[in-house]
MISE-749037 format. One record per residue (C-alpha): x, y, z; residue in one letter; residue number from 1. Coordinates in steps of 0.2 Angstrom, whole numbers. Each point is the difference from the previous one (the first is absolute). Last residue first. Example, Ala and Ser with C-alpha at 12.3 -4.5 7.8 and 13.67 -1.06 7.14 Angstrom:
BEGIN
u; v; w; residu; num
68; -5; 36; s; 2
-6; -17; 3; a; 1
//
This chain:
BEGIN
u; v; w; residu; num
72; -50; -46; y; 272
8; 5; -16; g; 271
-8; -1; -17; g; 270
-12; -12; -9; g; 269
-17; -1; -8; m; 268
-8; 15; 9; l; 267
15; 11; -2; g; 266
-9; 13; -12; s; 265
-12; 4; 13; f; 264
7; 16; 5; a; 263
2; 4; -18; r; 262
-19; 1; -2; t; 261
-1; 11; 16; l; 260
12; 12; -8; l; 259
-9; 1; -16; g; 258
-16; 4; 9; r; 257
8; 16; 7; p; 256
3; 0; 19; a; 255
-9; 9; 14; r; 254
8; -3; 17; q; 253
-6; -4; 18; r; 252
-16; -5; -7; p; 251
-17; 6; 8; g; 250
-6; -4; 17; g; 249
-16; -4; 9; i; 248
-11; -5; -15; r; 247
-17; -7; 6; r; 246
-6; -18; -3; t; 245
-17; -9; -2; v; 244
4; -18; -4; g; 243
17; -7; -2; a; 242
-6; -13; -12; q; 241
-5; 13; -13; a; 240
19; 3; -3; p; 239
10; 14; 8; p; 238
0; 18; -9; g; 237
1; 10; -15; d; 236
9; -14; -9; s; 235
19; -1; -3; l; 234
5; -7; -16; d; 233
17; -7; -5; l; 232
8; -4; -16; p; 231
11; -15; 1; a; 230
18; 3; -6; e; 229
11; -14; -8; h; 228
-11; 0; -15; r; 227
0; -13; -15; g; 226
-16; -8; 4; d; 225
-12; 9; 13; t; 224
-2; 1; 19; h; 223
-13; 10; 7; e; 222
1; 7; 18; l; 221
-16; 7; 9; t; 220
2; 8; 18; v; 219
-16; 3; 11; e; 218
3; 16; 10; e; 217
7; -2; 18; t; 216
-9; -8; 15; w; 215
-1; 2; 19; l; 214
-12; -10; 11; q; 213
-10; 9; 12; g; 212
-16; -9; -1; d; 211
-8; 14; -11; e; 210
14; -1; -12; a; 209
15; 13; 1; a; 208
8; 5; -17; f; 207
19; 4; -2; l; 206
8; 7; -16; s; 205
13; -6; -12; m; 204
15; 8; -8; h; 203
12; -4; 15; p; 202
-6; -18; -1; l; 201
6; -3; -18; p; 200
-3; -19; 3; l; 199
14; -11; -8; l; 198
-6; -18; -4; v; 197
11; -16; 3; k; 196
-1; -17; -6; e; 195
-16; 0; -11; i; 194
7; -11; -15; a; 193
-11; 4; -15; l; 192
-4; -15; -11; n; 191
3; 3; -18; q; 190
-11; 8; -15; a; 189
-1; 17; 9; a; 188
-16; 9; 5; r; 187
3; -5; 18; n; 186
-11; 11; 12; r; 185
4; 3; 18; v; 184
-12; 9; 11; v; 183
9; 5; 17; l; 182
-12; 4; 15; a; 181
10; 10; 13; s; 180
-3; -2; 19; i; 179
8; 11; 13; a; 178
11; -6; 14; r; 177
3; 4; 18; h; 176
-18; -5; 6; p; 175
1; -17; -7; r; 174
-14; -9; -9; r; 173
5; -18; -5; p; 172
-4; -3; -19; l; 171
-11; -16; -3; n; 170
-16; 11; -1; e; 169
8; 10; -14; l; 168
2; -15; -12; r; 167
16; -3; -11; l; 166
11; 3; 15; r; 165
18; 8; -3; a; 164
8; -10; 15; s; 163
13; 15; 1; t; 162
18; 2; 0; q; 161
6; 19; 2; l; 160
14; 9; -7; a; 159
3; 19; 1; y; 158
7; 10; -15; c; 157
15; 7; -7; m; 156
-1; 4; -18; e; 155
5; -8; -17; g; 154
12; 2; -14; d; 153
18; 2; 7; r; 152
1; -15; 11; t; 151
-9; -10; -14; s; 150
-17; -6; -7; s; 149
-9; 9; 15; g; 148
-6; -1; 17; f; 147
13; 1; 14; w; 146
-6; -5; 18; t; 145
-2; 6; 17; d; 144
-9; -9; 14; s; 143
-16; 5; 7; p; 142
-1; 10; 16; r; 141
-17; -4; 9; f; 140
-12; 15; 5; l; 139
12; 11; -10; p; 138
4; 16; 8; i; 137
-5; 18; -4; q; 136
3; 14; 13; l; 135
-7; 16; 9; f; 134
-8; 8; -15; e; 133
-9; 16; 4; r; 132
-19; -3; -3; r; 131
-6; 18; 1; d; 130
-13; -5; 13; e; 129
14; -7; 11; g; 128
13; -15; -1; v; 127
3; -12; -14; t; 126
5; -18; 0; v; 125
2; -9; -16; q; 124
0; -19; 0; l; 123
7; -10; -15; w; 122
-10; -15; -6; l; 121
6; -17; -6; i; 120
-8; -8; -15; t; 119
-14; -13; -2; s; 118
-3; -9; -17; i; 117
-16; -6; -7; y; 116
3; -8; -18; l; 115
-12; 2; -13; t; 114
0; -12; -15; l; 113
0; 1; -19; e; 112
3; -14; -13; e; 111
3; 2; -19; g; 110
17; -9; 1; p; 109
2; -10; 15; p; 108
5; 9; 17; l; 107
14; -10; 9; l; 106
3; 0; 19; f; 105
13; 5; 13; p; 104
-3; -6; 18; t; 103
5; 12; 13; i; 102
-5; 14; -11; p; 101
13; 13; -2; k; 100
-5; 19; 2; v; 99
13; 12; -4; v; 98
-6; 16; 8; m; 97
2; 17; -7; p; 96
8; 13; 11; r; 95
-8; 12; 14; d; 94
-12; -13; 6; a; 93
-18; 4; 0; t; 92
-6; 11; 15; l; 91
-12; -2; 14; p; 90
-3; 15; 11; t; 89
0; 2; 19; l; 88
-5; 18; 6; s; 87
5; 8; 17; v; 86
-11; 14; 8; l; 85
4; 7; 16; d; 84
12; 15; -6; p; 83
15; 3; 10; t; 82
3; 19; 3; r; 81
18; 5; -3; r; 80
3; -16; -9; f; 79
12; -15; -1; g; 78
0; -16; -10; l; 77
8; -15; 7; r; 76
6; -17; -7; s; 75
2; -17; 9; a; 74
6; -16; -9; g; 73
14; -3; 12; k; 72
-10; 5; 15; e; 71
-12; -15; -4; a; 70
11; -11; 11; e; 69
-6; 9; 16; p; 68
-18; -5; -2; p; 67
-13; 13; -4; e; 66
-14; -2; 13; p; 65
-16; -8; -5; v; 64
-15; 8; 10; g; 63
1; 17; -7; g; 62
-19; -1; -4; t; 61
2; 0; -19; l; 60
4; -18; -1; d; 59
1; -7; -18; r; 58
0; -18; -8; e; 57
0; -8; -17; l; 56
10; -16; -1; t; 55
0; -9; -17; p; 54
19; -4; 0; d; 53
5; -6; -17; l; 52
16; 10; -1; t; 51
7; -7; 16; d; 50
15; 8; 5; d; 49
-7; 13; 12; g; 48
4; 19; 1; p; 47
1; 8; 16; l; 46
-5; 19; 0; s; 45
2; 16; 9; a; 44
-8; 17; -5; f; 43
1; 15; 11; r; 42
-10; 16; -1; w; 41
7; 15; 8; e; 40
-4; 16; 10; q; 39
-3; -10; 16; d; 38
-4; -17; -7; g; 37
-14; -8; -10; h; 36
7; -17; -2; t; 35
-2; -11; -14; l; 34
5; -19; 1; w; 33
3; -13; -13; f; 32
-1; -19; -4; r; 31
3; -6; -18; m; 30
-3; -18; -5; p; 29
-18; 3; -5; g; 28
-6; 17; 6; i; 27
3; 1; 19; q; 26
-4; 16; 7; w; 25
3; 9; 17; f; 24
-5; 17; 7; a; 23
11; 9; 13; t; 22
-10; 15; 9; v; 21
9; 14; 9; g; 20
-9; 13; -10; p; 19
-17; -5; -7; q; 18
-1; -11; -15; l; 17
-12; 4; -14; l; 16
1; -13; -15; y; 15
-3; 2; -18; d; 14
-1; -15; -12; g; 13
8; -16; -4; f; 12
-2; -16; 11; w; 11
-17; -4; -8; a; 10
-13; -7; 12; d; 9
-15; 9; -9; p; 8
6; 10; -15; v; 7
-3; 19; 1; a; 6
15; 2; 11; s; 5
0; 13; 13; g; 4
7; -11; 14; n; 3
-3; 8; 17; t; 2
9; 4; 16; m; 1
//
């Protein structure tokens, strides 16, 4: 039973499980079990309710039995001949994420700052060398919200409160979250109220640092006078503070720049 990840101590990667073995992981608040059965793979899970849980554990020896209450979160995938290889892959969310700082703040004219935000990851499980998808599941299910100027103009998103740290070292590291660096520039003549930010996560990639921390591209948002839309720029990778990284997954969707710009049009207001 091996972990084929190129990042030491990372939970994601390839695992070889022999028939009859049940392996266990806890990634943040999510506990799950993978069983290599007779002509099937079985996945069972018990989600937690603490989105700040920093736990990262795994047992590949079969020493952690699946509890009966995990049955309600079980899925099965059948085969003529069951492959031994199972792969765990992190994904960005399948909708944009409305990120609301716990304490809103103002950015004066001409100022620029970087916010460090962590967002919840999805887990993808694939089986075999040909990577047949078994399932996708959020490692913590965020709440739903509508983001837009009206019920007719907007989109369904996820909502997440965040500490929005100004210094990277003050942002707690959690295995079920990826870090995004958001650069905000206020080119307007008035203070900019940063109360909520829409991150276009389906259009963003994931990168793994040498310490196993996951990152997205750096995002730059510039606010100017007379515009309700804020032009968005995605860099080619994480900020320099992430250190050496490698890209481990591309965006779920590609989108024109105009769509991304419109996605940030609710920055100054809208539903949440």
